[in-house]
C-alpha positions in Angstrom: 0.0 0.0 0.0 1.3 3.4 -1.0 -0.5 6.5 0.3 -0.1 10.2 1.0 -3.0 10.0 3.6 -2.1 10.0 7.3 -5.4 8.3 8.3 -4.9 5.6 5.7 -1.3 5.0 6.7 -2.2 4.9 10.4 -4.9 2.4 9.7 -2.4 0.2 7.9 -0.3 0.2 11.1 -2.8 -0.7 13.8 -0.2 -1.9 16.3 2.3 1.0 15.7 5.9 -0.2 15.5 9.2 1.2 14.2 9.1 3.2 11.0 11.9 3.6 8.5 12.3 7.0 6.8 14.0 7.4 3.4 15.4 10.4 1.7 15.9 9.1 -1.8 18.6 11.0 -3.8 20.1 10.2 -7.1 23.4 9.0 -5.5 22.4 8.1 -2.0 19.5 7.1 0.2 19.4 8.6 3.7 17.8 6.3 6.3 16.3 7.2 9.6 14.4 5.2 12.3 11.8 6.0 14.9 10.8 4.2 18.1 7.8 2.0 18.2 5.8 4.7 20.0 6.4 7.2 17.2 8.0 9.7 19.5 11.4 10.6 17.9 13.1 10.0 14.6 16.9 9.6 14.5 19.3 9.4 11.6 20.5 5.9 10.9 22.6 5.2 7.8 23.5 6.5 4.4 23.4 4.0 1.5 25.3 4.7 -1.7 23.0 3.8 -4.6 23.9 1.2 -7.1 21.7 -1.1 -9.1 18.1 -1.1 -7.8 18.2 -4.9 -7.0 21.1 -4.4 -4.7 19.6 -1.3 -3.1 16.4 -3.2 -2.5 18.2 -6.1 -0.8 20.1 -3.7 1.5 16.9 -1.9 2.4 15.1 -5.2 3.0 17.9 -6.4 5.3 18.0 -3.1 7.2 14.1 -3.1 7.6 14.2 -6.7 8.8 17.0 -6.1 11.3 15.3 -3.0 12.7 11.8 -4.7 12.7 10.4 -1.8 10.7 6.6 -2.0 10.3 6.3 0.8 7.6 8.2 3.2 5.4 8.0 6.9 5.0 9.5 8.2 1.8 10.3 11.9 1.2 8.5 13.2 -1.9 10.4 16.1 -3.5 7.5 18.3 -4.7 8.1 21.7 -6.4 7.6 24.7 -4.1 4.1 25.2 -5.6 3.2 21.5 -4.7 3.3 20.2 -8.2 5.3 17.2 -9.4 8.7 17.5 -11.1 10.7 14.8 -12.9 12.5 14.1 -9.6 9.1 13.6 -7.9 8.1 11.1 -10.6 11.4 9.3 -10.1 10.8 9.0 -6.3 7.2 7.8 -6.9 8.6 5.1 -9.2 11.2 4.1 -6.6 8.4 3.9 -4.0 6.4 1.6 -6.3 9.4 -0.6 -6.8 9.7 -1.1 -3.0 6.5 -3.3 -3.1 8.5 -6.5 -2.5 9.2 -5.2 1.0 5.5 -5.7 1.7 5.4 -2.7 4.1 2.9 0.2 4.1 4.5 3.2 2.5 3.7 6.9 3.2 4.8 9.5 0.7 5.6 12.6 2.8 6.2 16.2 1.4 9.9 16.9 1.8 10.2 20.3 0.2 12.1 21.9 3.0 13.9 19.0 4.6 17.4 19.4 3.1 17.4 23.2 3.5 16.3 22.9 7.2 19.0 20.3 7.9 21.7 22.2 6.0 20.9 25.3 8.1 21.1 23.3 11.3 24.5 21.9 10.3 25.7 25.4 9.2 24.6 26.8 12.6 26.6 24.0 14.2 29.6 25.1 12.2 29.9 21.6 10.5 32.5 21.4 7.8 31.5 21.0 4.2 32.7 17.3 4.3 30.8 16.7 7.6 27.6 18.2 6.1 27.9 16.0 3.0 28.3 13.0 5.3 25.2 13.8 7.4 22.7 15.8 5.4 20.9 12.9 3.7 20.3 10.8 6.8 19.4 13.9 8.8 17.0 14.8 6.1 15.5 11.3 6.4 15.1 11.9 10.1 13.5 15.3 9.5 11.0 13.7 7.0 10.2 10.9 9.4 9.7 13.2 12.3 7.2 15.2 10.4 5.3 12.1 9.5 5.3 10.6 13.0 4.2 14.0 14.5 1.3 14.0 12.1 0.5 10.3 12.9 0.4 11.1 16.6 -1.5 14.4 16.5 -4.0 14.2 13.6 -7.4 13.8 15.1 -8.9 10.4 14.6 -12.0 10.1 12.4 -15.1 11.3 14.3 -13.1 13.8 16.4 -11.8 11.2 18.9 
């Protein structure tokens, strides 16, 4: 199941559980994890992209090892909310994750890299250190936004 709807995604995860956040780039995939109670997201790993089959195997192994119950994939929309060629590429990547058999939420990531880069600049991180951290920190930023929405969006019927 692939969705952009928080209520639909929450329904697909009735027992909660750890979620895996992905910031999908052309050269790397930043990974982040949250706790089973959807409280906090933390940067995890940076995968260098190769052939998709190998990428899928590494993602599957990581998801299994971390007992992930769902995926949150950052969707790089244009500033006006429209799709771009990059958006279409990430949507195709998300569809190709179907063999993982995990619910997948597409989450607007328009400002994630900029926000993380600003934080790293404020921390006086070197250019090399920023390059090493930005993608997995962006994945954590994306995942945190999604878990905040999962926890705080009112349930159907105002409950």
